[in-house]
C-alpha positions as CSV (number, residue, x, y, z in Angstrom):
1,X,139.0,75.1,113.6
2,X,136.7,76.4,110.7
3,X,133.5,77.7,110.6
4,X,131.0,75.3,108.6
5,X,128.5,77.2,106.1
6,X,124.5,75.9,105.3
7,X,124.3,74.1,102.3
8,X,120.6,75.3,102.2
9,X,118.5,78.9,103.6
10,X,115.5,80.1,105.1
11,X,114.8,81.6,101.2
12,X,115.8,78.1,100.1
13,X,113.3,77.0,101.7
14,X,110.8,79.2,101.1
15,X,111.0,79.3,97.1
16,X,110.9,75.6,97.0
17,X,107.4,75.9,99.3
18,X,106.3,78.4,96.8
19,X,106.8,76.5,93.6
20,X,105.9,72.8,94.8
21,X,102.6,74.5,95.4
22,X,102.5,77.1,92.1
23,X,102.1,73.8,90.6
24,X,99.7,72.1,92.6
25,X,101.3,70.3,95.3
26,X,99.9,69.8,98.8
27,X,102.9,70.3,101.3
28,X,102.3,68.7,103.9
29,X,106.0,68.0,105.2
30,X,110.1,69.4,104.9
31,X,112.7,67.6,105.2
32,X,116.2,68.7,105.2
33,X,118.2,65.6,104.3
34,X,122.3,66.2,103.3
35,X,121.8,69.4,102.0
36,X,119.0,68.1,99.9
37,X,115.8,69.8,100.2
38,X,112.8,67.4,100.7
39,X,109.2,68.2,99.9
40,X,106.5,65.0,101.3
41,X,103.2,66.4,100.1
42,X,100.2,66.3,102.9
43,X,98.3,62.6,102.0
44,X,94.8,63.1,101.1
45,X,93.0,63.9,104.7
46,X,96.0,65.1,106.3
47,X,96.2,67.9,108.2
48,X,99.5,70.0,107.5
49,X,99.4,70.8,111.6
50,X,101.3,69.2,113.4
51,X,100.2,67.8,117.0
52,X,102.9,70.1,117.9
53,X,101.0,73.0,115.7
54,X,97.7,72.2,117.4
55,X,99.1,71.9,121.0
56,X,100.7,75.4,121.2
57,X,97.3,76.9,119.2
58,X,95.3,75.4,121.9
59,X,97.4,76.6,124.9
60,X,98.4,80.2,123.5
61,X,97.8,83.2,125.2
62,X,94.6,84.9,123.9
63,X,95.3,89.4,123.7
């Protein structure tokens, strides 16, 4: 069975977010659709932090 090769890498997503942020876009979400990186802008008043992020932050161990 042939090994599947990813059509995107983490560095590709990082570059896309960095470029969008430099252009003034407030990135709210990143979606990968058929190997295509799609950035979705955050709406005004919308936090970029998800419910899961808040839950993990609230329950993180204090060092």
